[in-house]
Every structure is written in C-alpha cells, then in structure tokens.
mmCIF file of the N, C-alpha and C atoms, coordinates in Angstrom:
data_MODEL
# 
_entry.id   MODEL 
# 
loop_
_atom_site.group_PDB 
_atom_site.id 
_atom_site.type_symbol 
_atom_site.label_atom_id 
_atom_site.label_alt_id 
_atom_site.label_comp_id 
_atom_site.label_asym_id 
_atom_site.label_entity_id 
_atom_site.label_seq_id 
_atom_site.pdbx_PDB_ins_code 
_atom_site.Cartn_x 
_atom_site.Cartn_y 
_atom_site.Cartn_z 
_atom_site.occupancy 
_atom_site.B_iso_or_equiv 
_atom_site.pdbx_formal_charge 
_atom_site.auth_seq_id 
_atom_site.auth_comp_id 
_atom_site.auth_asym_id 
_atom_site.auth_atom_id 
_atom_site.pdbx_PDB_model_num 
ATOM 1   N N  . MET A 1 1  ? 8.265  -41.370 -18.016 1.00 0.00 ? 1  MET A N  1 
ATOM 2   C CA . MET A 1 1  ? 8.479  -40.068 -18.542 1.00 0.00 ? 1  MET A CA 1 
ATOM 3   C C  . MET A 1 1  ? 9.641  -39.405 -17.820 1.00 0.00 ? 1  MET A C  1 
ATOM 4   N N  . ALA A 1 2  ? 9.649  -39.490 -16.500 1.00 0.00 ? 2  ALA A N  1 
ATOM 5   C CA . ALA A 1 2  ? 10.700 -38.827 -15.721 1.00 0.00 ? 2  ALA A CA 1 
ATOM 6   C C  . ALA A 1 2  ? 12.071 -39.419 -16.030 1.00 0.00 ? 2  ALA A C  1 
ATOM 7   N N  . ILE A 1 3  ? 12.150 -40.712 -16.181 1.00 0.00 ? 3  ILE A N  1 
ATOM 8   C CA . ILE A 1 3  ? 13.430 -41.358 -16.472 1.00 0.00 ? 3  ILE A CA 1 
ATOM 9   C C  . ILE A 1 3  ? 13.990 -40.858 -17.802 1.00 0.00 ? 3  ILE A C  1 
ATOM 10  N N  . SER A 1 4  ? 13.148 -40.801 -18.815 1.00 0.00 ? 4  SER A N  1 
ATOM 11  C CA . SER A 1 4  ? 13.594 -40.311 -20.121 1.00 0.00 ? 4  SER A CA 1 
ATOM 12  C C  . SER A 1 4  ? 13.977 -38.837 -20.054 1.00 0.00 ? 4  SER A C  1 
ATOM 13  N N  . ALA A 1 5  ? 13.165 -38.046 -19.381 1.00 0.00 ? 5  ALA A N  1 
ATOM 14  C CA . ALA A 1 5  ? 13.436 -36.607 -19.288 1.00 0.00 ? 5  ALA A CA 1 
ATOM 15  C C  . ALA A 1 5  ? 14.747 -36.344 -18.561 1.00 0.00 ? 5  ALA A C  1 
ATOM 16  N N  . ASN A 1 6  ? 15.035 -37.099 -17.520 1.00 0.00 ? 6  ASN A N  1 
ATOM 17  C CA . ASN A 1 6  ? 16.234 -36.878 -16.716 1.00 0.00 ? 6  ASN A CA 1 
ATOM 18  C C  . ASN A 1 6  ? 17.531 -37.231 -17.438 1.00 0.00 ? 6  ASN A C  1 
ATOM 19  N N  . LYS A 1 7  ? 17.451 -37.782 -18.613 1.00 0.00 ? 7  LYS A N  1 
ATOM 20  C CA . LYS A 1 7  ? 18.651 -38.050 -19.402 1.00 0.00 ? 7  LYS A CA 1 
ATOM 21  C C  . LYS A 1 7  ? 19.236 -36.769 -19.986 1.00 0.00 ? 7  LYS A C  1 
ATOM 22  N N  . THR A 1 8  ? 18.440 -35.712 -19.999 1.00 0.00 ? 8  THR A N  1 
ATOM 23  C CA . THR A 1 8  ? 18.899 -34.410 -20.472 1.00 0.00 ? 8  THR A CA 1 
ATOM 24  C C  . THR A 1 8  ? 19.507 -33.658 -19.303 1.00 0.00 ? 8  THR A C  1 
ATOM 25  N N  . LYS A 1 9  ? 20.693 -33.118 -19.511 1.00 0.00 ? 9  LYS A N  1 
ATOM 26  C CA . LYS A 1 9  ? 21.489 -32.548 -18.431 1.00 0.00 ? 9  LYS A CA 1 
ATOM 27  C C  . LYS A 1 9  ? 20.773 -31.497 -17.581 1.00 0.00 ? 9  LYS A C  1 
ATOM 28  N N  . THR A 1 10 ? 20.053 -30.590 -18.171 1.00 0.00 ? 10 THR A N  1 
ATOM 29  C CA . THR A 1 10 ? 19.448 -29.487 -17.409 1.00 0.00 ? 10 THR A CA 1 
ATOM 30  C C  . THR A 1 10 ? 18.069 -29.802 -16.843 1.00 0.00 ? 10 THR A C  1 
ATOM 31  N N  . ILE A 1 11 ? 17.592 -31.015 -17.066 1.00 0.00 ? 11 ILE A N  1 
ATOM 32  C CA . ILE A 1 11 ? 16.254 -31.380 -16.603 1.00 0.00 ? 11 ILE A CA 1 
ATOM 33  C C  . ILE A 1 11 ? 16.331 -32.164 -15.305 1.00 0.00 ? 11 ILE A C  1 
ATOM 34  N N  . ARG A 1 12 ? 15.453 -31.798 -14.375 1.00 0.00 ? 12 ARG A N  1 
ATOM 35  C CA . ARG A 1 12 ? 15.272 -32.528 -13.126 1.00 0.00 ? 12 ARG A CA 1 
ATOM 36  C C  . ARG A 1 12 ? 13.777 -32.827 -12.999 1.00 0.00 ? 12 ARG A C  1 
ATOM 37  N N  . ALA A 1 13 ? 13.365 -33.976 -13.531 1.00 0.00 ? 13 ALA A N  1 
ATOM 38  C CA . ALA A 1 13 ? 11.955 -34.377 -13.524 1.00 0.00 ? 13 ALA A CA 1 
ATOM 39  C C  . ALA A 1 13 ? 11.661 -35.195 -12.274 1.00 0.00 ? 13 ALA A C  1 
ATOM 40  N N  . ALA A 1 14 ? 10.474 -34.979 -11.716 1.00 0.00 ? 14 ALA A N  1 
ATOM 41  C CA . ALA A 1 14 ? 10.066 -35.693 -10.514 1.00 0.00 ? 14 ALA A CA 1 
ATOM 42  C C  . ALA A 1 14 ? 8.708  -36.345 -10.736 1.00 0.00 ? 14 ALA A C  1 
ATOM 43  N N  . VAL A 1 15 ? 8.579  -37.589 -10.291 1.00 0.00 ? 15 VAL A N  1 
ATOM 44  C CA . VAL A 1 15 ? 7.288  -38.261 -10.297 1.00 0.00 ? 15 VAL A CA 1 
ATOM 45  C C  . VAL A 1 15 ? 6.545  -37.784 -9.052  1.00 0.00 ? 15 VAL A C  1 
ATOM 46  N N  . CYS A 1 16 ? 5.419  -37.146 -9.259  1.00 0.00 ? 16 CYS A N  1 
ATOM 47  C CA . CYS A 1 16 ? 4.641  -36.587 -8.155  1.00 0.00 ? 16 CYS A CA 1 
ATOM 48  C C  . CYS A 1 16 ? 3.313  -37.314 -8.064  1.00 0.00 ? 16 CYS A C  1 
ATOM 49  N N  . TYR A 1 17 ? 2.997  -37.823 -6.886  1.00 0.00 ? 17 TYR A N  1 
ATOM 50  C CA . TYR A 1 17 ? 1.784  -38.624 -6.714  1.00 0.00 ? 17 TYR A CA 1 
ATOM 51  C C  . TYR A 1 17 ? 0.890  -38.118 -5.589  1.00 0.00 ? 17 TYR A C  1 
ATOM 52  N N  . ASN A 1 18 ? 1.392  -37.175 -4.779  1.00 0.00 ? 18 ASN A N  1 
ATOM 53  C CA . ASN A 1 18 ? 0.572  -36.557 -3.737  1.00 0.00 ? 18 ASN A CA 1 
ATOM 54  C C  . ASN A 1 18 ? 1.129  -35.163 -3.433  1.00 0.00 ? 18 ASN A C  1 
ATOM 55  N N  . VAL A 1 19 ? 0.448  -34.452 -2.548  1.00 0.00 ? 19 VAL A N  1 
ATOM 56  C CA . VAL A 1 19 ? 0.833  -33.076 -2.232  1.00 0.00 ? 19 VAL A CA 1 
ATOM 57  C C  . VAL A 1 19 ? 2.249  -33.020 -1.670  1.00 0.00 ? 19 VAL A C  1 
ATOM 58  N N  . ASN A 1 20 ? 2.567  -33.917 -0.764  1.00 0.00 ? 20 ASN A N  1 
ATOM 59  C CA . ASN A 1 20 ? 3.881  -33.891 -0.109  1.00 0.00 ? 20 ASN A CA 1 
ATOM 60  C C  . ASN A 1 20 ? 5.015  -34.180 -1.088  1.00 0.00 ? 20 ASN A C  1 
ATOM 61  N N  . SER A 1 21 ? 4.862  -35.186 -1.929  1.00 0.00 ? 21 SER A N  1 
ATOM 62  C CA . SER A 1 21 ? 5.925  -35.500 -2.896  1.00 0.00 ? 21 SER A CA 1 
ATOM 63  C C  . SER A 1 21 ? 6.120  -34.355 -3.879  1.00 0.00 ? 21 SER A C  1 
ATOM 64  N N  . THR A 1 22 ? 5.048  -33.689 -4.226  1.00 0.00 ? 22 THR A N  1 
ATOM 65  C CA . THR A 1 22 ? 5.128  -32.561 -5.157  1.00 0.00 ? 22 THR A CA 1 
ATOM 66  C C  . THR A 1 22 ? 5.855  -31.381 -4.521  1.00 0.00 ? 22 THR A C  1 
ATOM 67  N N  . ARG A 1 23 ? 5.456  -31.033 -3.321  1.00 0.00 ? 23 ARG A N  1 
ATOM 68  C CA . ARG A 1 23 ? 6.068  -29.901 -2.621  1.00 0.00 ? 23 ARG A CA 1 
ATOM 69  C C  . ARG A 1 23 ? 7.555  -30.147 -2.384  1.00 0.00 ? 23 ARG A C  1 
ATOM 70  N N  . LEU A 1 24 ? 7.909  -31.338 -1.927  1.00 0.00 ? 24 LEU A N  1 
ATOM 71  C CA . LEU A 1 24 ? 9.309  -31.649 -1.633  1.00 0.00 ? 24 LEU A CA 1 
ATOM 72  C C  . LEU A 1 24 ? 10.167 -31.727 -2.897  1.00 0.00 ? 24 LEU A C  1 
ATOM 73  N N  . SER A 1 25 ? 9.573  -32.158 -4.012  1.00 0.00 ? 25 SER A N  1 
ATOM 74  C CA . SER A 1 25 ? 10.351 -32.228 -5.256  1.00 0.00 ? 25 SER A CA 1 
ATOM 75  C C  . SER A 1 25 ? 10.839 -30.845 -5.680  1.00 0.00 ? 25 SER A C  1 
ATOM 76  N N  . ARG A 1 26 ? 10.052 -29.825 -5.388  1.00 0.00 ? 26 ARG A N  1 
ATOM 77  C CA . ARG A 1 26 ? 10.450 -28.454 -5.709  1.00 0.00 ? 26 ARG A CA 1 
ATOM 78  C C  . ARG A 1 26 ? 11.353 -27.872 -4.631  1.00 0.00 ? 26 ARG A C  1 
ATOM 79  N N  . GLU A 1 27 ? 10.961 -28.010 -3.361  1.00 0.00 ? 27 GLU A N  1 
ATOM 80  C CA . GLU A 1 27 ? 11.715 -27.400 -2.258  1.00 0.00 ? 27 GLU A CA 1 
ATOM 81  C C  . GLU A 1 27 ? 13.111 -27.991 -2.100  1.00 0.00 ? 27 GLU A C  1 
ATOM 82  N N  . HIS A 1 28 ? 13.242 -29.296 -2.220  1.00 0.00 ? 28 HIS A N  1 
ATOM 83  C CA . HIS A 1 28 ? 14.511 -29.963 -1.923  1.00 0.00 ? 28 HIS A CA 1 
ATOM 84  C C  . HIS A 1 28 ? 15.326 -30.330 -3.157  1.00 0.00 ? 28 HIS A C  1 
ATOM 85  N N  . ASN A 1 29 ? 14.660 -30.625 -4.275  1.00 0.00 ? 29 ASN A N  1 
ATOM 86  C CA . ASN A 1 29 ? 15.374 -31.107 -5.462  1.00 0.00 ? 29 ASN A CA 1 
ATOM 87  C C  . ASN A 1 29 ? 15.363 -30.117 -6.618  1.00 0.00 ? 29 ASN A C  1 
ATOM 88  N N  . ASN A 1 30 ? 14.661 -29.016 -6.456  1.00 0.00 ? 30 ASN A N  1 
ATOM 89  C CA . ASN A 1 30 ? 14.557 -28.001 -7.498  1.00 0.00 ? 30 ASN A CA 1 
ATOM 90  C C  . ASN A 1 30 ? 14.119 -28.610 -8.830  1.00 0.00 ? 30 ASN A C  1 
ATOM 91  N N  . ALA A 1 31 ? 13.147 -29.540 -8.755  1.00 0.00 ? 31 ALA A N  1 
ATOM 92  C CA . ALA A 1 31 ? 12.621 -30.171 -9.964  1.00 0.00 ? 31 ALA A CA 1 
ATOM 93  C C  . ALA A 1 31 ? 12.035 -29.109 -10.872 1.00 0.00 ? 31 ALA A C  1 
ATOM 94  N N  . ASN A 1 32 ? 12.232 -29.281 -12.180 1.00 0.00 ? 32 ASN A N  1 
ATOM 95  C CA . ASN A 1 32 ? 11.675 -28.318 -13.127 1.00 0.00 ? 32 ASN A CA 1 
ATOM 96  C C  . ASN A 1 32 ? 10.689 -28.958 -14.094 1.00 0.00 ? 32 ASN A C  1 
ATOM 97  N N  . ILE A 1 33 ? 10.419 -30.242 -13.914 1.00 0.00 ? 33 ILE A N  1 
ATOM 98  C CA . ILE A 1 33 ? 9.400  -30.946 -14.690 1.00 0.00 ? 33 ILE A CA 1 
ATOM 99  C C  . ILE A 1 33 ? 8.629  -31.861 -13.750 1.00 0.00 ? 33 ILE A C  1 
ATOM 100 N N  . ILE A 1 34 ? 7.311  -31.834 -13.868 1.00 0.00 ? 34 ILE A N  1 
ATOM 101 C CA . ILE A 1 34 ? 6.459  -32.714 -13.067 1.00 0.00 ? 34 ILE A CA 1 
ATOM 102 C C  . ILE A 1 34 ? 5.989  -33.863 -13.958 1.00 0.00 ? 34 ILE A C  1 
ATOM 103 N N  . SER A 1 35 ? 6.003  -35.062 -13.409 1.00 0.00 ? 35 SER A N  1 
ATOM 104 C CA . SER A 1 35 ? 5.547  -36.240 -14.121 1.00 0.00 ? 35 SER A CA 1 
ATOM 105 C C  . SER A 1 35 ? 4.411  -36.855 -13.301 1.00 0.00 ? 35 SER A C  1 
ATOM 106 N N  . LEU A 1 36 ? 3.267  -37.043 -13.957 1.00 0.00 ? 36 LEU A N  1 
ATOM 107 C CA . LEU A 1 36 ? 2.080  -37.562 -13.279 1.00 0.00 ? 36 LEU A CA 1 
ATOM 108 C C  . LEU A 1 36 ? 1.605  -38.828 -13.975 1.00 0.00 ? 36 LEU A C  1 
ATOM 109 N N  . GLY A 1 37 ? 1.224  -39.824 -13.195 1.00 0.00 ? 37 GLY A N  1 
ATOM 110 C CA . GLY A 1 37 ? 0.692  -41.065 -13.760 1.00 0.00 ? 37 GLY A CA 1 
ATOM 111 C C  . GLY A 1 37 ? -0.799 -40.950 -14.020 1.00 0.00 ? 37 GLY A C  1 
ATOM 112 N N  . ALA A 1 38 ? -1.211 -41.131 -15.264 1.00 0.00 ? 38 ALA A N  1 
ATOM 113 C CA . ALA A 1 38 ? -2.613 -40.964 -15.649 1.00 0.00 ? 38 ALA A CA 1 
ATOM 114 C C  . ALA A 1 38 ? -3.523 -42.012 -15.006 1.00 0.00 ? 38 ALA A C  1 
ATOM 115 N N  . ARG A 1 39 ? -3.035 -43.210 -14.831 1.00 0.00 ? 39 ARG A N  1 
ATOM 116 C CA . ARG A 1 39 ? -3.874 -44.267 -14.249 1.00 0.00 ? 39 ARG A CA 1 
ATOM 117 C C  . ARG A 1 39 ? -4.005 -44.150 -12.739 1.00 0.00 ? 39 ARG A C  1 
ATOM 118 N N  . LEU A 1 40 ? -3.025 -43.528 -12.113 1.00 0.00 ? 40 LEU A N  1 
ATOM 119 C CA . LEU A 1 40 ? -3.014 -43.482 -10.649 1.00 0.00 ? 40 LEU A CA 1 
ATOM 120 C C  . LEU A 1 40 ? -3.445 -42.147 -10.062 1.00 0.00 ? 40 LEU A C  1 
ATOM 121 N N  . THR A 1 41 ? -3.539 -41.117 -10.892 1.00 0.00 ? 41 THR A N  1 
ATOM 122 C CA . THR A 1 41 ? -3.830 -39.776 -10.403 1.00 0.00 ? 41 THR A CA 1 
ATOM 123 C C  . THR A 1 41 ? -5.063 -39.229 -11.114 1.00 0.00 ? 41 THR A C  1 
ATOM 124 N N  . SER A 1 42 ? -6.061 -38.862 -10.341 1.00 0.00 ? 42 SER A N  1 
ATOM 125 C CA . SER A 1 42 ? -7.285 -38.311 -10.938 1.00 0.00 ? 42 SER A CA 1 
ATOM 126 C C  . SER A 1 42 ? -7.009 -36.943 -11.552 1.00 0.00 ? 42 SER A C  1 
ATOM 127 N N  . LYS A 1 43 ? -7.909 -36.511 -12.408 1.00 0.00 ? 43 LYS A N  1 
ATOM 128 C CA . LYS A 1 43 ? -7.755 -35.209 -13.050 1.00 0.00 ? 43 LYS A CA 1 
ATOM 129 C C  . LYS A 1 43 ? -7.765 -34.100 -12.000 1.00 0.00 ? 43 LYS A C  1 
ATOM 130 N N  . LYS A 1 44 ? -8.641 -34.200 -11.027 1.00 0.00 ? 44 LYS A N  1 
ATOM 131 C CA . LYS A 1 44 ? -8.745 -33.189 -9.972  1.00 0.00 ? 44 LYS A CA 1 
ATOM 132 C C  . LYS A 1 44 ? -7.439 -33.099 -9.184  1.00 0.00 ? 44 LYS A C  1 
ATOM 133 N N  . LEU A 1 45 ? -6.892 -34.246 -8.794  1.00 0.00 ? 45 LEU A N  1 
ATOM 134 C CA . LEU A 1 45 ? -5.635 -34.255 -8.043  1.00 0.00 ? 45 LEU A CA 1 
ATOM 135 C C  . LEU A 1 45 ? -4.485 -33.758 -8.918  1.00 0.00 ? 45 LEU A C  1 
ATOM 136 N N  . SER A 1 46 ? -4.465 -34.160 -10.172 1.00 0.00 ? 46 SER A N  1 
ATOM 137 C CA . SER A 1 46 ? -3.403 -33.719 -11.087 1.00 0.00 ? 46 SER A CA 1 
ATOM 138 C C  . SER A 1 46 ? -3.357 -32.202 -11.188 1.00 0.00 ? 46 SER A C  1 
ATOM 139 N N  . LEU A 1 47 ? -4.507 -31.571 -11.340 1.00 0.00 ? 47 LEU A N  1 
ATOM 140 C CA . LEU A 1 47 ? -4.559 -30.112 -11.428 1.00 0.00 ? 47 LEU A CA 1 
ATOM 141 C C  . LEU A 1 47 ? -4.071 -29.458 -10.137 1.00 0.00 ? 47 LEU A C  1 
ATOM 142 N N  . LYS A 1 48 ? -4.432 -30.062 -9.012  1.00 0.00 ? 48 LYS A N  1 
ATOM 143 C CA . LYS A 1 48 ? -3.975 -29.549 -7.709  1.00 0.00 ? 48 LYS A CA 1 
ATOM 144 C C  . LYS A 1 48 ? -2.455 -29.655 -7.603  1.00 0.00 ? 48 LYS A C  1 
ATOM 145 N N  . LEU A 1 49 ? -1.894 -30.794 -8.020  1.00 0.00 ? 49 LEU A N  1 
ATOM 146 C CA . LEU A 1 49 ? -0.453 -31.012 -7.931  1.00 0.00 ? 49 LEU A CA 1 
ATOM 147 C C  . LEU A 1 49 ? 0.316  -30.069 -8.852  1.00 0.00 ? 49 LEU A C  1 
ATOM 148 N N  . VAL A 1 50 ? -0.194 -29.840 -10.040 1.00 0.00 ? 50 VAL A N  1 
ATOM 149 C CA . VAL A 1 50 ? 0.460  -28.906 -10.968 1.00 0.00 ? 50 VAL A CA 1 
ATOM 150 C C  . VAL A 1 50 ? 0.470  -27.509 -10.361 1.00 0.00 ? 50 VAL A C  1 
ATOM 151 N N  . ASN A 1 51 ? -0.632 -27.110 -9.763  1.00 0.00 ? 51 ASN A N  1 
ATOM 152 C CA . ASN A 1 51 ? -0.713 -25.795 -9.124  1.00 0.00 ? 51 ASN A CA 1 
ATOM 153 C C  . ASN A 1 51 ? 0.309  -25.668 -7.995  1.00 0.00 ? 51 ASN A C  1 
ATOM 154 N N  . ILE A 1 52 ? 0.425  -26.692 -7.173  1.00 0.00 ? 52 ILE A N  1 
ATOM 155 C CA . ILE A 1 52 ? 1.412  -26.701 -6.078  1.00 0.00 ? 52 ILE A CA 1 
ATOM 156 C C  . ILE A 1 52 ? 2.823  -26.650 -6.653  1.00 0.00 ? 52 ILE A C  1 
ATOM 157 N N  . PHE A 1 53 ? 3.079  -27.445 -7.677  1.00 0.00 ? 53 PHE A N  1 
ATOM 158 C CA . PHE A 1 53 ? 4.398  -27.496 -8.303  1.00 0.00 ? 53 PHE A CA 1 
ATOM 159 C C  . PHE A 1 53 ? 4.826  -26.120 -8.804  1.00 0.00 ? 53 PHE A C  1 
ATOM 160 N N  . LEU A 1 54 ? 3.916  -25.429 -9.441  1.00 0.00 ? 54 LEU A N  1 
ATOM 161 C CA . LEU A 1 54 ? 4.237  -24.119 -10.010 1.00 0.00 ? 54 LEU A CA 1 
ATOM 162 C C  . LEU A 1 54 ? 4.432  -23.032 -8.951  1.00 0.00 ? 54 LEU A C  1 
ATOM 163 N N  . LYS A 1 55 ? 3.762  -23.160 -7.822  1.00 0.00 ? 55 LYS A N  1 
ATOM 164 C CA . LYS A 1 55 ? 3.827  -22.130 -6.780  1.00 0.00 ? 55 LYS A CA 1 
ATOM 165 C C  . LYS A 1 55 ? 4.946  -22.353 -5.763  1.00 0.00 ? 55 LYS A C  1 
ATOM 166 N N  . THR A 1 56 ? 5.472  -23.569 -5.690  1.00 0.00 ? 56 THR A N  1 
ATOM 167 C CA . THR A 1 56 ? 6.480  -23.897 -4.687  1.00 0.00 ? 56 THR A CA 1 
ATOM 168 C C  . THR A 1 56 ? 7.869  -23.485 -5.177  1.00 0.00 ? 56 THR A C  1 
ATOM 169 N N  . LYS A 1 57 ? 8.630  -22.859 -4.315  1.00 0.00 ? 57 LYS A N  1 
ATOM 170 C CA . LYS A 1 57 ? 9.982  -22.387 -4.639  1.00 0.00 ? 57 LYS A CA 1 
ATOM 171 C C  . LYS A 1 57 ? 11.037 -23.319 -4.045  1.00 0.00 ? 57 LYS A C  1 
ATOM 172 N N  . PHE A 1 58 ? 12.196 -23.343 -4.670  1.00 0.00 ? 58 PHE A N  1 
ATOM 173 C CA . PHE A 1 58 ? 13.355 -24.100 -4.191  1.00 0.00 ? 58 PHE A CA 1 
ATOM 174 C C  . PHE A 1 58 ? 13.901 -23.449 -2.927  1.00 0.00 ? 58 PHE A C  1 
ATOM 175 N N  . GLU A 1 59 ? 14.161 -24.245 -1.899  1.00 0.00 ? 59 GLU A N  1 
ATOM 176 C CA . GLU A 1 59 ? 14.677 -23.719 -0.629  1.00 0.00 ? 59 GLU A CA 1 
ATOM 177 C C  . GLU A 1 59 ? 16.150 -23.347 -0.692  1.00 0.00 ? 59 GLU A C  1 
ATOM 178 N N  . GLY A 1 60 ? 16.904 -23.982 -1.570  1.00 0.00 ? 60 GLY A N  1 
ATOM 179 C CA . GLY A 1 60 ? 18.341 -23.719 -1.628  1.00 0.00 ? 60 GLY A CA 1 
ATOM 180 C C  . GLY A 1 60 ? 19.024 -24.243 -0.374  1.00 0.00 ? 60 GLY A C  1 
ATOM 181 N N  . GLY A 1 61 ? 19.903 -23.444 0.218   1.00 0.00 ? 61 GLY A N  1 
ATOM 182 C CA . GLY A 1 61 ? 20.579 -23.838 1.452   1.00 0.00 ? 61 GLY A CA 1 
ATOM 183 C C  . GLY A 1 61 ? 21.289 -25.162 1.330   1.00 0.00 ? 61 GLY A C  1 
ATOM 184 N N  . ARG A 1 62 ? 21.017 -26.047 2.272   1.00 0.00 ? 62 ARG A N  1 
ATOM 185 C CA . ARG A 1 62 ? 21.692 -27.355 2.310   1.00 0.00 ? 62 ARG A CA 1 
ATOM 186 C C  . ARG A 1 62 ? 21.384 -28.206 1.088   1.00 0.00 ? 62 ARG A C  1 
ATOM 187 N N  . HIS A 1 63 ? 20.271 -27.935 0.406   1.00 0.00 ? 63 HIS A N  1 
ATOM 188 C CA . HIS A 1 63 ? 19.894 -28.703 -0.773  1.00 0.00 ? 63 HIS A CA 1 
ATOM 189 C C  . HIS A 1 63 ? 20.652 -28.279 -2.027  1.00 0.00 ? 63 HIS A C  1 
ATOM 190 N N  . LEU A 1 64 ? 21.096 -27.035 -2.055  1.00 0.00 ? 64 LEU A N  1 
ATOM 191 C CA . LEU A 1 64 ? 21.772 -26.496 -3.233  1.00 0.00 ? 64 LEU A CA 1 
ATOM 192 C C  . LEU A 1 64 ? 23.064 -27.263 -3.547  1.00 0.00 ? 64 LEU A C  1 
ATOM 193 N N  . LYS A 1 65 ? 23.814 -27.612 -2.534  1.00 0.00 ? 65 LYS A N  1 
ATOM 194 C CA . LYS A 1 65 ? 25.077 -28.325 -2.732  1.00 0.00 ? 65 LYS A CA 1 
ATOM 195 C C  . LYS A 1 65 ? 24.838 -29.671 -3.442  1.00 0.00 ? 65 LYS A C  1 
ATOM 196 N N  . ARG A 1 66 ? 23.802 -30.384 -3.018  1.00 0.00 ? 66 ARG A N  1 
ATOM 197 C CA . ARG A 1 66 ? 23.480 -31.673 -3.609  1.00 0.00 ? 66 ARG A CA 1 
ATOM 198 C C  . ARG A 1 66 ? 22.970 -31.505 -5.039  1.00 0.00 ? 66 ARG A C  1 
ATOM 199 N N  . VAL A 1 67 ? 22.087 -30.550 -5.254  1.00 0.00 ? 67 VAL A N  1 
ATOM 200 C CA . VAL A 1 67 ? 21.541 -30.317 -6.592  1.00 0.00 ? 67 VAL A CA 1 
ATOM 201 C C  . VAL A 1 67 ? 22.646 -29.936 -7.571  1.00 0.00 ? 67 VAL A C  1 
ATOM 202 N N  . ASN A 1 68 ? 23.615 -29.163 -7.125  1.00 0.00 ? 68 ASN A N  1 
ATOM 203 C CA . ASN A 1 68 ? 24.725 -28.756 -7.995  1.00 0.00 ? 68 ASN A CA 1 
ATOM 204 C C  . ASN A 1 68 ? 25.622 -29.912 -8.400  1.00 0.00 ? 68 ASN A C  1 
ATOM 205 N N  . LYS A 1 69 ? 25.577 -31.029 -7.695  1.00 0.00 ? 69 LYS A N  1 
ATOM 206 C CA . LYS A 1 69 ? 26.367 -32.205 -8.046  1.00 0.00 ? 69 LYS A CA 1 
ATOM 207 C C  . LYS A 1 69 ? 25.755 -32.988 -9.208  1.00 0.00 ? 69 LYS A C  1 
ATOM 208 N N  . ILE A 1 70 ? 24.506 -32.711 -9.500  1.00 0.00 ? 70 ILE A N  1 
ATOM 209 C CA . ILE A 1 70 ? 23.812 -33.471 -10.559 1.00 0.00 ? 70 ILE A CA 1 
ATOM 210 C C  . ILE A 1 70 ? 24.359 -33.064 -11.912 1.00 0.00 ? 70 ILE A C  1 
# 
C-alpha cells in the first residue's frame, strides 16, 4: 500500500509496525499516510498506532531540509 501511495507526489506513506516506527514516521519524515499490515498487526495495536500517528507532530528542523527534497 505504501509503495503505491508514495507514487503520488504529495503523499508520504509510512509502513508502521510498532509505536517507535509510527512516532518517528511523523516526527522525522512528516508522513501523512499510515500503512498497517493486517496479518502482522492486531486490531488493538492498529488502533493504538493510528492514535499515535494522528497525535504526533512533525519536528521540522534538520528533518525539514530532507523532506523538502522529496
């Protein structure tokens, strides 16, 4: 899903599989789409990750320069 979504210029999709990958995808990469694997992620964990994804803000700073190159 993330690979297909990332073909669109304004989309930055991230595969999120745990709390840390989810938080960092937003803080460092300014991801705007979360991609979750149904076979590998339980419903309870998926809901937790979506909540984290929505509440986490982009840090900007040193990460902004890299994100702007995309």
